C-alpha positions in Angstrom: 25.7 -53.8 53.4 28.6 -54.0 51.0 29.0 -50.2 51.1 29.1 -50.4 54.9 31.8 -53.1 54.8 33.9 -51.0 52.4 33.6 -47.9 54.6 34.6 -49.9 57.7 37.5 -51.4 55.9 38.6 -48.0 54.7 38.4 -46.7 58.3 40.5 -49.5 59.6 43.2 -48.9 56.9 43.2 -45.2 57.8 43.6 -46.0 61.5 46.4 -48.4 60.8 48.3 -45.9 58.7 47.8 -43.3 61.4 49.2 -45.6 64.0 52.3 -46.5 61.8 52.9 -42.8 61.2 52.7 -41.9 64.9 55.0 -44.8 65.8 57.6 -43.8 63.3 57.6 -40.2 64.4 57.6 -41.2 68.0 60.9 -42.9 67.5 62.4 -39.7 66.2 61.0 -37.4 68.9 60.6 -39.1 72.2 64.3 -39.0 73.1 63.7 -35.3 74.0 60.1 -35.7 75.3 60.7 -35.8 79.0 57.1 -35.5 80.2 55.6 -37.9 77.6 53.1 -35.4 76.2 54.1 -36.0 72.6 56.1 -32.8 72.2 59.9 -32.4 72.3 61.1 -30.3 75.3 63.7 -27.6 75.3 66.8 -28.8 77.0 70.4 -27.8 77.4 73.5 -29.3 79.1 75.6 -26.9 81.1 79.1 -28.3 81.0 80.5 -26.1 83.8 78.0 -27.7 86.2 77.4 -31.1 84.6 73.7 -30.3 84.8 70.8 -30.9 82.4 68.2 -28.1 82.4 64.8 -28.9 80.8 61.9 -26.6 80.0 59.1 -29.0 79.5 56.3 -28.3 77.0 53.8 -28.2 79.9 55.8 -25.3 81.5 57.5 -27.3 84.2 61.3 -27.0 84.8 63.6 -30.0 85.6 67.2 -30.0 86.6 69.4 -33.1 86.8 73.1 -33.5 87.5 74.4 -36.3 85.2 77.6 -36.9 83.4 81.0 -35.2 83.2 82.1 -32.5 80.8 85.6 -34.0 80.4 84.7 -37.6 79.5 81.1 -38.0 78.6 78.9 -37.6 75.5 75.3 -36.7 76.1 73.1 -39.4 74.5 69.4 -38.7 74.8 67.0 -41.6 74.3 64.1 -43.6 75.7 66.0 -46.6 77.0 63.2 -48.0 79.2 60.5 -47.7 76.6 58.0 -45.7 78.7 57.6 -42.9 76.1 59.7 -40.4 77.9 63.3 -39.3 77.4 65.9 -40.6 79.9 69.0 -38.8 81.2 71.9 -40.7 79.5 75.6 -40.3 78.8 78.3 -42.4 77.3 81.7 -42.2 78.9 84.3 -42.3 76.2 87.3 -43.1 78.5 85.7 -46.4 79.7 82.9 -47.2 77.1 80.3 -47.3 79.9 76.7 -46.0 79.4 75.0 -44.4 82.4 71.2 -44.0 82.2 68.5 -42.9 84.6 65.3 -44.6 83.6 62.4 -42.2 83.8 60.0 -45.0 84.6 61.4 -45.8 88.0 64.5 -43.5 88.5 66.7 -46.5 88.6 70.3 -46.2 87.3 71.4 -48.6 84.6 75.0 -49.0 83.4 76.3 -51.0 80.5 79.8 -51.3 79.0 79.5 -51.0 75.2 82.1 -49.5 73.1 85.7 -48.4 73.5 87.6 -45.1 73.5 87.5 -43.5 70.0 84.0 -44.8 69.2 81.1 -42.6 68.3 77.9 -43.2 70.3 74.8 -43.6 68.1 72.0 -44.7 70.4 68.8 -45.3 68.5 66.0 -47.9 68.4 67.4 -50.3 65.9 65.3 -53.4 66.7 61.9 -51.6 66.9 60.9 -52.6 70.4 60.2 -49.0 71.5 63.5 -48.8 73.5 66.7 -46.9 72.6 69.6 -49.4 72.0 73.1 -48.7 73.2 75.1 -48.4 70.0 78.4 -47.1 68.7 80.2 -46.6 65.4 83.8 -47.6 65.1 86.1 -46.3 62.4 88.8 -48.8 61.7 90.9 -49.9 58.7 89.1 -47.3 56.6 85.6 -48.7 57.4 82.7 -47.7 59.5 81.4 -50.5 61.7 78.1 -50.3 63.6 77.9 -52.1 66.9 74.4 -52.4 68.4 73.3 -53.9 71.7 69.7 -54.8 71.1 67.3 -54.2 74.1 64.7 -56.6 72.7 66.8 -59.7 73.4 70.0 -58.5 75.0 72.0 -59.7 72.1 74.3 -57.7 69.8 74.9 -57.2 66.1 77.6 -55.6 64.0 77.6 -54.4 60.5 80.0 -52.7 58.2 78.3 -49.7 56.5 80.2 -46.8 55.2 83.8 -45.8 55.2 85.7 -44.0 57.9 85.3 -40.6 56.2 81.5 -40.8 56.1 79.1 -39.3 58.6 76.5 -41.4 60.3 72.9 -40.4 59.5 70.6 -43.0 61.2 66.9 -42.7 60.9 63.7 -44.7 60.3 63.7 -44.0 56.5 61.4 -46.8 55.6 58.9 -46.2 58.4 58.9 -49.7 60.0 59.7 -48.5 63.5 63.3 -49.5 63.3 66.2 -47.2 62.7 68.2 -47.9 59.6 71.9 -47.8 58.9 72.5 -44.7 56.9 75.6 -42.7 56.1 76.2 -39.3 54.4 79.1 -39.2 52.1 80.4 -35.7 51.4 81.8 -34.8 48.0 85.5 -34.1 47.4 85.0 -30.4 48.0 82.6 -28.3 50.1 80.4 -27.6 47.1 80.5 -30.9 45.2 77.7 -33.4 45.2 77.1 -35.5 48.4 75.0 -38.6 48.8 73.1 -40.7 51.3 73.7 -44.4 51.4 70.8 -46.2 53.1 70.5 -49.8 54.2 66.8 -50.4 54.8 65.8 -52.7 57.7 62.5 -53.7 56.0 64.0 -55.4 52.9 67.7 -55.2 53.5 67.7 -53.2 50.3 70.0 -50.3 49.5 69.1 -46.8 48.4 71.5 -44.2 47.2 70.2 -40.6 47.2 72.2 -37.8 45.8 71.4 -34.8 48.1 73.3 -32.0 49.5 76.9 -30.8 49.1 80.1 -31.6 50.8 80.0 -28.9 53.4 76.4 -29.4 54.5 75.1 -30.6 57.9 72.7 -33.6 58.1 69.5 -32.8 60.0 67.4 -36.0 60.1 63.7 -35.7 60.8 60.1 -36.5 59.6 59.3 -33.1 58.2 56.1 -34.3 56.3 54.7 -36.5 59.1 54.4 -39.7 57.2 56.3 -41.7 59.8 59.5 -41.9 57.7 62.7 -40.0 58.2 63.4 -37.6 55.3 66.7 -36.8 53.7 67.6 -33.3 54.9 70.6 -31.1 55.1 71.4 -27.5 56.3 73.7 -25.3 54.2 75.8 -22.6 55.9 76.5 -19.4 54.0 79.8 -18.0 52.7 79.9 -15.2 55.4 79.3 -15.3 59.2 76.0 -13.3 58.8 74.7 -15.3 55.9 71.5 -17.3 56.4 71.2 -21.1 57.0 69.2 -22.8 54.3 67.4 -26.1 54.9 66.9 -28.6 52.1 64.5 -31.5 52.6 63.4 -34.3 50.3 59.9 -35.3 51.5 59.4 -39.1 51.6 55.7 -38.7 51.2 55.7 -37.2 47.7 59.5 -36.8 46.9 58.9 -33.0 46.7 61.3 -30.5 48.0 61.1 -28.3 51.1 63.4 -25.3 51.4 63.5 -23.0 54.4 65.8 -20.1 55.1 66.2 -20.2 58.9 69.1 -19.3 61.1 72.5 -17.5 60.8 75.7 -19.1 59.8 78.0 -18.1 62.6 75.8 -18.1 65.7 73.1 -20.8 65.2 72.9 -24.5 65.6 70.2 -26.7 64.0 68.0 -28.3 66.7 65.2 -29.8 64.6 62.5 -31.8 66.4 58.7 -32.0 66.9 58.1 -29.2 69.4 54.4 -28.6 68.7 53.4 -32.3 68.7 51.8 -32.5 65.3 53.8 -35.5 64.2 56.1 -33.4 62.0 59.7 -32.3 62.6 59.9 -28.5 63.0 62.7 -26.4 61.5 64.5 -25.0 64.5 67.8 -23.3 65.6 69.4 -22.5 68.9 71.3 -19.2 69.0 74.5 -19.4 71.1 74.9 -15.7 71.5 71.8 -15.4 73.6 70.5 -18.9 74.4 67.3 -18.6 72.4 65.5 -21.3 70.5 63.7 -20.2 67.3 61.2 -22.7 65.9 59.0 -22.6 62.8 56.0 -24.6 64.0 54.9 -27.0 61.2 51.3 -27.1 62.6 50.6 -23.4 61.7 53.8 -22.0 60.3 54.0 -19.7 63.3 57.3 -18.8 65.0 58.1 -19.8 68.6 60.9 -18.0 70.4 62.0 -19.6 73.7 64.8 -18.3 75.8 66.6 -21.2 77.5 70.2 -21.5 78.3 73.4 -19.5 78.2 75.8 -19.0 75.4 78.2 -21.5 76.9 75.6 -24.3 77.1 75.0 -27.1 74.6 71.4 -27.7 73.4 70.5 -31.4 73.8 68.9 -31.6 70.3 72.3 -31.3 68.6 72.8 -35.0 69.3 70.9 -35.7 66.1 72.8 -33.5 63.7 75.8 -34.8 61.8 
């Protein structure tokens, strides 16, 4: 009987850990999962038409006219909490958010932010809904302003200085996005560092990782439900490779991938195969092709979607 109780307890713990991991990863992925099947979809924004074009993982195609190329930032997210990505933009000239809720196709607007802010919509309160949020650089500081969807209240916090880059993610795996910044070094090759303010304990972590000229590519590359510290390094020449450097939160080991070309490729990391891990991926602007290393089997997916003048939606989460 005691053995049975121990086995049941162990099973319950395993199920709980599995749920927490899935929840944490969902927060990082579902902004681009427009059909709710647990896989990020391939999407681009065509500025000349103000159209979103989606190639869903089930094979269906969706087109939506939403936003304006001259005034709007594309801000993917799950604002209504139904597990699907919503069409959303933030209008810099007026500070207004425009969202089409996927749950009922209703249009929601909210004024939050002013011209000159940087939209940074994420789920900061852990209610499963993307929050309207902006970063304001003022008086040498970086101020985070969040409108919480859980109680329709707002919060503000100073975290970082005006020369830092925002790098939000769920680094502690509690289902809430944390305030995190990436501070480049004084030169393109000098040491850079992440400064993390954790929502679980309000504790602070400083992680030296990357160099001054790197690009931040947040994601859960090991599938433990926590965002990993990750950067992409461009080469010294246009034809040099991109190199990805990841610190895995599960074991603090390193993952290094050579993937992409310096001049033509943009990082578009996300969970395209639905295994709960972020895939290393690029979009090639010369031919509109996505190239993905599937974490599930290390296979390569090549998907042609978009023109050279388009913008892949996934670049919203590189910094």
